[in-house]
N, C-alpha and C positions, 0 to 999 in steps of 0.2 A: 578229643582234647584230654590231655593228662592233667589230673588234679593232684596238687600237693598232698602228701600224706601227713596227717596230724595225729598226735598221740590221742588215743581214745579217752584218756582221763582229762584232756583239755577241751574236748568237744562240748558244745552247747547244743542241746536237742531243740531243733526248730521244726515245727510241723509245716512243711511247705505245701502239704496237700489240703490244708484247711481252706474252707470256702472263702474266707476273707483275705487270703494271701493274694497279692497282685500277680499278674501273669509273668512278669519278668522274674520274680523270685521262684515261682512254681516251675518255670521252665529251666532256669539256670542252676538253681539250688546251690548257691555258694556255701562254703563251709563256714560256720561260726565257731570260734574257739576263744578260750581265755588265754591271754599271754601276759604274764606278770600282773600288773594292776589294771590292765585294760582288756577290752574285748576286741577281737579282729573278725572281720568278715572277708573271705578270700575266695577268688576263683582263678585258677591257673596252676601252672606247674611249680612255681616257686614264688617267694615274696618279691623278688626283684622284677620279674616279668609279668606277674599276675596283676589282677585288679584287687585292690586292698582298701578296706574301710576300717577305721578304728573309732572306738568310743568308750565311754564309761559304763555303758550298758550294751547288751546285745542289740537292742533296738537302735541305739545311737550308732553302733558299728555298721548295722545294715543301712541306715540312712546315709552314712558317710560313703559306704560302698556304692550305693545307687548313684550318688553324685560322681564318684570316681568312674563308674561304669559309663555314665552319660558322657563325661569328658573324654574318656578313652575312645568310645565309638565315634564321637564327632571329630576327633583330631587324628585318628589312626590312619596310617598309610596302608596301601594295598598289601604290603608284606607282613602286616601285623596279624599273625595267625590267631591269636586270642580274640582280637576285635572281630575278625572275620567269622570265627566260631560263634561269637555272640550275635552278630548280625544275621548269620544264617539260622541260628537257633530261634531267634525272635522274628525273623523275616523283616528286619529293619534295614534302612539305609542310614548313612551317617547324617543325613539331613532330617531324619524323622525327629519329631519332638515328642518326648514321653515323660 
């Protein structure tokens, strides 16, 4: 799966290997970055087709991203490559609750 390239200066360092990080984040490792006055959490090739969360803090952006991720997986069609990547990576079906 292709991940959008973000300028190094905008990236927010998140330790996805920490013991208290949930499995979804450890496995998928979305990119978190500063965009103007907000933070974004993103997984995918671009902002239009990717899974995106936004918030006033990195934590809020990650929480919003997790909600967007859940919605995407539950509603995605079979042709949605990013949703299929997520399901395969996490070994989830669209009916799993997490």
